[in-house]
Each structure stands twice: as C-alpha cells, then as structure tokens.
C-alpha positions in Angstrom: 83.5 122.7 120.5 85.9 119.7 119.9 86.9 116.0 120.1 90.6 114.7 121.4 93.3 114.3 119.1 96.5 112.5 119.0 99.4 115.0 120.5 100.4 117.3 117.6 104.0 117.8 119.0 104.2 113.6 118.3 108.1 113.0 117.6 108.2 113.1 113.5 110.2 109.9 113.0 111.4 109.4 108.7 109.8 106.9 107.9 106.4 108.0 109.6 104.3 105.6 112.2 102.5 103.5 109.8 100.1 100.7 110.9 100.9 97.1 110.4 104.3 97.7 111.6 105.1 94.9 113.3 102.9 92.2 111.4 104.5 88.8 110.5 103.5 86.8 107.7 104.4 83.3 107.2 106.6 82.1 104.3 106.2 78.9 102.6 109.5 78.0 103.3 109.1 77.8 106.9 109.3 80.7 109.8 108.0 84.4 109.9 109.1 87.3 109.1 107.8 91.2 109.3 105.7 92.5 106.5 107.1 94.6 104.0 104.6 96.8 102.5 105.7 97.6 98.9 102.3 98.2 97.2 101.1 101.6 98.3 99.9 102.4 95.3 97.3 100.9 95.4 96.2 101.1 99.0 99.5 102.6 101.6 98.5 102.0 105.4 97.2 103.6 107.7 99.4 106.8 109.2 99.4 105.8 113.4 98.5 109.9 113.3 95.3 109.0 111.7 94.5 105.6 113.4 95.1 107.0 117.0 92.9 110.6 115.5 90.1 108.2 114.4 90.0 106.4 117.2 89.8 109.8 119.8 87.0 110.8 118.0 85.0 107.6 117.4 83.1 107.3 120.7 81.9 111.3 119.6 80.5 109.7 116.9 77.1 111.1 115.8 75.2 112.5 112.9 76.2 115.2 110.8 73.8 117.7 109.5 71.1 115.6 111.3 70.7 116.7 115.3 70.2 118.9 117.6 72.1 116.5 120.0 75.7 116.9 121.6 77.8 114.2 119.7 75.5 115.2 116.1 77.0 119.4 116.3 80.1 117.9 117.3 80.3 115.4 114.8 79.1 118.2 112.2 81.6 120.6 113.1 84.4 117.8 112.4 82.9 117.0 109.1 82.7 121.3 108.2 86.6 121.8 110.4 87.7 118.4 107.9 86.6 120.6 104.7 88.5 123.3 105.0 91.2 122.0 106.3 91.6 119.9 103.2 91.1 122.6 101.2 93.9 124.5 102.6 95.9 120.9 102.1 95.3 122.1 98.2 95.8 125.4 98.5 91.7 126.0 97.3 91.2 129.1 95.9 88.3 130.9 97.9 85.9 130.3 95.8 86.4 126.5 95.3 84.3 124.1 96.4 85.8 120.6 98.3 83.2 117.6 97.3 83.9 114.6 100.1 83.4 110.6 97.4 84.4 107.5 98.1 87.3 107.6 95.9 89.3 109.3 92.9 87.0 107.0 90.4 83.5 108.2 92.6 85.0 111.8 92.0 85.4 111.6 88.1 82.7 110.1 87.8 80.5 113.1 90.0 82.3 115.2 87.6 81.7 113.4 84.5 77.7 113.4 85.4 78.6 117.4 86.0 79.6 118.2 82.2 77.8 120.8 80.7 75.7 119.3 77.7 78.2 119.1 74.5 81.4 119.1 76.2 84.4 117.6 74.8 86.7 115.9 76.8 90.1 115.3 76.4 92.2 111.9 78.2 96.0 110.5 77.0 95.5 107.0 76.6 98.3 106.5 79.8 94.9 107.0 82.4 94.1 105.2 85.1 90.8 103.5 84.3 89.6 106.5 86.9 90.1 108.9 84.9 89.8 107.5 81.3 86.7 105.4 81.9 84.1 108.1 83.3 83.0 110.3 80.6 80.6 107.7 78.2 78.4 110.7 78.2 80.6 113.1 76.4 82.5 113.5 73.1 86.0 112.2 74.6 88.9 112.3 72.2 91.8 110.4 73.0 95.5 111.2 72.6 98.5 108.9 72.0 100.9 108.3 74.5 103.7 110.8 74.7 107.3 109.7 75.6 108.6 113.3 76.7 106.8 116.3 78.6 107.2 118.6 75.6 105.3 116.1 73.6 102.7 116.0 75.8 102.3 119.5 75.7 102.7 119.3 72.2 99.7 116.3 71.6 97.7 118.4 73.9 97.9 121.7 72.4 96.9 120.4 68.6 94.6 118.6 69.8 92.2 121.5 71.0 93.2 124.0 68.6 91.3 121.4 66.0 88.7 121.3 69.0 84.8 123.1 68.3 86.0 126.6 69.7 82.6 127.3 70.7 81.6 124.9 72.8 82.6 123.2 76.5 86.0 121.2 76.7 88.0 119.2 79.7 91.4 118.0 80.2 91.7 115.1 82.4 95.4 114.2 83.5 97.3 112.3 86.0 99.8 114.2 88.1 101.7 111.4 88.3 101.4 108.1 86.9 100.3 104.7 88.5 102.3 102.9 86.7 105.4 104.3 86.1 105.6 107.2 89.0 106.9 109.5 86.4 105.5 113.5 87.3 103.3 114.9 84.2 103.8 118.4 83.4 100.5 119.6 84.8 101.0 123.2 85.4 102.2 123.2 81.4 98.9 121.6 80.4 96.5 123.8 82.3 98.3 126.4 80.9 97.9 124.8 76.9 93.8 123.8 78.0 93.0 127.2 79.6 94.6 129.0 76.5 92.0 127.0 74.4 88.9 127.7 76.7 88.9 124.6 78.4 89.0 123.2 81.7 91.4 120.9 83.4 90.5 118.3 86.4 94.0 116.5 87.9 94.0 113.0 89.0 96.1 113.9 91.9 95.4 109.9 93.1 99.5 109.2 93.0 100.3 112.5 93.4 99.1 113.9 96.9 100.4 111.5 99.2 103.8 111.9 97.4 104.3 115.7 96.7 102.5 118.8 97.5 99.8 119.5 95.2 98.5 123.3 95.4 95.0 123.8 92.9 96.1 127.8 92.0 99.6 127.5 92.0 98.9 124.3 89.0 95.9 126.2 88.0 93.6 123.4 87.7 90.1 123.6 87.5 89.4 120.3 90.0 91.7 117.7 91.9 90.6 114.1 92.4 91.7 112.0 95.3 91.6 109.2 97.2 92.0 108.9 100.8 92.8 105.2 100.5 96.1 106.6 99.3 96.9 109.2 101.4 97.3 106.7 104.3 93.6 107.2 105.4 91.4 103.8 104.4 88.9 104.7 105.6 86.8 104.9 102.6 86.7 108.8 101.1 87.5 111.0 98.3 88.0 114.3 97.6 86.9 116.5 94.4 87.8 120.0 94.8 87.7 122.9 91.9 86.0 125.1 90.7 82.1 125.8 91.8 80.0 126.6 88.7 79.3 123.4 86.6 78.8 121.4 89.6 75.8 124.2 91.0 74.5 123.8 87.7 74.3 119.9 87.3 71.7 117.9 88.4 72.9 115.8 92.2 75.6 113.1 91.4 72.6 111.0 94.3 69.2 112.5 94.4 67.9 111.6 98.4 68.5 113.4 101.7 71.5 116.4 102.4 71.1 117.0 99.1 68.0 118.6 98.9 67.1 122.0 100.6 63.5 121.7 100.4 61.2 119.4 98.6 57.1 120.0 98.9 54.5 118.7 97.2 52.5 119.8 94.0 49.3 119.6 93.9 48.6 117.7 91.2 50.6 115.0 93.4 54.0 115.5 91.8 57.6 116.8 93.7 59.3 120.2 93.7 62.7 119.6 95.3 65.0 122.5 96.0 68.3 121.7 95.5 71.6 122.7 98.1 74.0 124.8 95.9 77.0 124.2 98.3 78.7 121.3 98.0 76.4 119.0 99.9 74.6 118.9 96.7 76.5 116.2 95.6 77.1 114.8 99.0 73.0 113.2 99.9 72.8 110.2 102.2 74.2 110.4 105.8 78.1 110.9 104.6 81.2 109.0 106.0 82.7 111.2 108.6 84.9 108.8 110.1 86.1 108.9 106.4 86.4 112.6 105.8 88.1 112.5 109.1 91.1 110.5 108.4 92.1 112.5 105.1 92.0 115.5 107.1 94.5 114.0 109.9 96.5 112.6 107.2 96.6 116.2 105.1 97.7 117.7 108.7 99.9 114.8 109.7 101.8 115.2 106.5 101.8 119.1 106.1 103.3 119.0 109.6 105.8 116.1 109.0 106.8 119.1 106.1 106.7 117.5 102.6 109.8 119.1 101.3 111.6 116.7 103.9 109.5 113.4 102.9 110.0 114.3 99.3 113.9 114.2 99.7 113.3 110.8 101.3 111.1 109.6 99.8 113.7 110.4 96.3 116.1 109.0 98.2 114.7 105.6 98.3 113.3 106.1 94.2 116.8 106.6 93.4 118.0 103.4 95.7 115.3 101.3 94.0 116.2 102.5 90.2 120.1 101.9 90.8 119.6 98.7 92.5 117.3 97.6 89.4 119.8 98.7 87.4 122.0 96.0 89.1 120.2 93.3 87.2 120.3 93.2 84.0 117.8 90.4 83.5 115.0 93.6 84.8 113.5 96.2 82.5 112.1 99.5 84.6 109.3 100.6 82.1 109.1 104.7 81.7 107.7 106.7 79.6 110.1 110.3 79.4 113.0 108.3 80.1 115.0 106.5 82.6 115.8 109.8 84.5 112.7 111.7 84.1 111.3 112.3 87.1 108.7 110.1 89.8 107.5 109.4 92.9 107.9 106.0 95.0 106.0 104.2 92.2 108.3 101.8 89.6 106.6 98.7 87.4 108.9 96.3 85.6 109.6 93.2 83.6 112.4 90.4 84.3 113.8 88.3 81.5 112.7 84.8 81.5 109.9 85.1 84.3 106.2 85.0 84.2 105.2 88.0 86.5 102.9 86.5 88.4 105.1 83.9 89.4 107.7 86.4 90.0 105.7 88.3 92.9 104.4 85.3 94.4 107.7 84.0 94.9 108.3 87.8 96.2 105.8 87.3 99.1 105.5 83.7 99.6 108.8 83.3 99.7 110.4 86.9 101.2 107.1 87.9 103.2 107.3 91.2 100.6 104.6 92.9 98.9 103.4 94.2 95.6 101.6 94.2 92.5 101.5 92.5 89.7 99.2 92.8 86.7 97.9 95.3 84.2 97.1 97.8 87.3 94.4 99.0 86.0 96.1 100.8 82.9 95.4 98.3 80.2 96.0 101.0 77.1 99.4 102.0 79.1 100.8 98.9 80.3 100.5 97.1 76.5 102.2 100.7 75.3 104.8 99.5 77.8 105.5 96.2 76.8 105.0 96.9 73.2 102.1 93.4 73.2 98.8 92.7 73.7 98.6 90.7 77.4 98.2 87.1 77.0 95.5 87.6 79.7 92.8 90.6 80.2 92.8 89.9 84.0 95.3 91.9 86.8 96.9 88.6 86.8 99.6 86.8 84.8 98.7 84.7 82.2 97.1 81.6 83.9 98.5 79.0 81.6 102.5 80.7 81.6 105.0 78.2 82.5 107.6 79.8 85.4 110.6 80.3 83.3 107.7 82.2 80.8 107.6 85.8 80.7 103.5 87.1 81.2 103.0 90.1 79.1 101.8 92.1 82.1 104.5 94.1 84.8 105.2 93.9 88.4 105.1 97.1 90.5 106.8 98.0 93.6 106.1 101.8 95.3 106.5 102.9 99.1 106.2 106.3 100.7 106.0 108.1 103.5 105.4 105.0 105.7 109.0 102.4 103.9 111.6 101.7 106.4 114.7 100.7 104.0 115.0 97.9 105.3 112.6 97.2 103.0 113.7 98.4 100.2 117.4 96.5 100.8 115.1 93.2 100.9 113.5 93.5 98.4 116.4 94.0 96.1 118.2 91.1 97.8 115.1 89.3 96.8 115.4 90.4 92.6 118.8 89.4 92.8 118.4 86.0 94.4 114.9 85.4 92.5 117.1 86.6 89.0 120.1 84.7 90.3 119.0 81.1 91.8 115.1 80.8 91.0 112.5 80.7 93.1 112.3 77.7 96.1 108.9 76.7 95.3 106.9 76.2 92.4 103.1 78.1 91.5 100.3 77.6 90.3 97.4 79.8 89.1 94.2 79.4 91.3 91.5 81.4 90.6 92.9 84.1 88.8 95.8 84.6 91.5 99.2 83.0 91.5 99.8 81.1 94.8 102.3 78.5 96.1 102.1 74.7 94.6 101.8 73.0 98.5 101.0 69.5 96.5 104.5 69.7 94.3 108.0 68.8 95.4 109.7 72.3 96.7 112.8 72.7 94.1 
C-alpha cells in the first residue's frame, strides 16, 4: 500500500531546494529584495521534497488506527512506515521506541512525566529552556556552564559521583547549542552517565538538522528533536529511545489511542488497560501529516548524503566566522573557544549597537531575517554576556537608544537550504551597518523593534 511521492531521484543540488527561495520582501528604503532566511535555528524552511511528498499524500489523507476504509488503512500504513523511517534515521536499537510528539519541548516534557519516583536529574545551565525546565517534579541539579568539552565531562562526573548511588538518575544534554552552535561531547558524557548508573537524554533539536545522529553509536538512552527545525514545519516532534520508563509510566495524555481496553466496573468506575507500545503516549488522532513530513525530511537528508551536507555547511560556517572576524566591533559568543567545532549557528554582539535595532535594520534595509534576544536560553546568554539583560523578554531593551548596546545578542543560523549569496549579503550588511550606521531610525513597538516611519530617514 503506497501513495505517490516526489521522485526519489530528484536532482539534489547544493543548496537543497527549499520553499520560499524566491519570496521577495519590501525594504524600508524602497524596492523589494529576495528574502534571506538566516534564522534556521528557530524554524527552518520546508524542503521542497518534503512539501512535494506531503502534497502527494494529502488527497489520500485518512484517520490513523481508526478506520477500515482504504484511505484509513493507507494512512495507518504511512504513519507506521514513517516511524520505521525515523528509527532508521536515528540508528535506533531493536528494542527502542519512537514516540511522535509535537516538538522537542513536548518530547522532553513527556520524558519528565515518565521519570521513576525519586529520579535525580542533572542538567547544565547552558541548555535551551525546552531541556532546562521540564524537570519540575524531580530533584534537579543544575550544573555550571563549562568552558571546555573536557570540563563538561569532568563537571558531570563530579556531580554524579556525589549523588545517591541507589536511586534512578537522568542526565539531559544538548548535542549542539542553539546559541553558539558548538558541538557538545555527547559520547563522552554518555559514558560518564552510564559509568555512574545514570541514563542520558540528548536534545538533538539543533544537531539533527546539521549532523548525523545515531543513538546506538552515541550510546544515549533517548533522543528528542523537532520537525520544524528539520525542514518539516508541520507540528510534530520525536522522542526515541529506551522503552521501559515509558511503558512503566502513566500515559502522557489519557484518551483514545493510548487505551487498549476500557470497561465499566460493577461499582460504576472504569478500568483501563493501556497500550505498552509507543501508542501509550500518543493519545488522540495523530498528526499524520506532521509525522510523514519528518520521515520525508529524514529520507531527503539521507539521500543527499550527510557527509556532503556537513562539508558544505562547514564552508559556510568558516565564511561567516572569517567575515565577522574582519569587523572589530563584532564579538562572536562562544563557550569552548573560537575554534570549537559548531553547526551553522552563531551569536554575536556589536559594539555600540542595540541588538534589536541591529536585527531590525538587517531585516528592514537588507531583507535579511535573523534572531535577536536571549534565544530561550537565558542563563547561557547571560553567562556569555557576563551580565544581566536590560529586559527579561526576547527583544532588546525597549528603552535603549539606537547607539546603545542592549545586553542581548544577535543570532545568525543557516543550513542545507542556504545559498552562498545569502551569507555574502549578510556579511556585507554587517560591514555597512557597523561602518555607516542604519539608514533609518528604529523604535520598539509591542515588544518588537520596527522602523520608525514617523521619523525622518537618517
């Protein structure tokens, strides 16, 4: 049973074809320009291959695990085949489960709800909020930001050595920082966790779109990631890994699909027998479009060849780093040092500039989309900047003048769909803004920085 899909032999060029590549946006200075999407770390554009596969399936859409009709059976088959595709993409072990969720945040909250009683959680302050905050019902040990990969391992080992050796424990760590893009020593951290009787979950939200992730090779217990960062923006995520804690836990959501059998008792109550498969934590009608889009992205990246994709991205990383290094007013943020391996994510500050105004100028005057703020990683950004932000939100300080630097940062991020021209336009814009200043004035409006169209052009 199958549905039409985009041609598997579709020519894979560099960069990979993505939606929105020909979208034009207006400039505040007049005219239009092709939009340069350089905010992949927040949400990457959809791969054209993913969109084509989803469009081909859409007419065949039907209920999953809930119908006898042809389209329902076809959709169920597609859903479970997608699960197998994701398992292969992640190098899952035979006994692992792949649970479909809404996002990385949802995946880690699911795992947090499945922790055994008395579990102690160890998490570095450098984590994204998605992996920093879900552990509210556990005993949490927050670890200080390390300054080298070796220090990260040593810090974890010291903390684990001091824990109760008889209770369950979980380590949560990112694979690649959403702030600096730096790669973390996942395999070494996993070895340290297991040596002390703890388990480890990998937040691969920023790693999976840029680099192969193999559960068995990394020897992690779980992996979580989001479709919207993996070129599949249709509202799905993944939690994959060991089944025992998931099977022993109450269902993440109670409802249809999670229950195997429900019966009324003589006393008027209800008895429920829950599934022991991944369905246990997938209550409700599943997002088959989102799940299929993730599987399509996994196939597209695999067929393109990760080695080839990684090599090209590293060329872009090198170009951005060299370009920013040539602007003395720019400081790139880093935990492990300027030469640390990283994916296509870099954050920086500009001397004499408010971060919100700088990002707004890139958008309004050059048609370049980046991110400014604290990137849902407030403790890490504050550590890197060495001070508290002027504003607790995601934007630059609203009361900062254009010539003042807010204590937030600017992030540029890119990936398999980024053309070289967008990188060159970004670097040229940075040089112009730093050297000549903005051509427009900017103000904060409803929490975001926008051109002040009521003011005279500079």
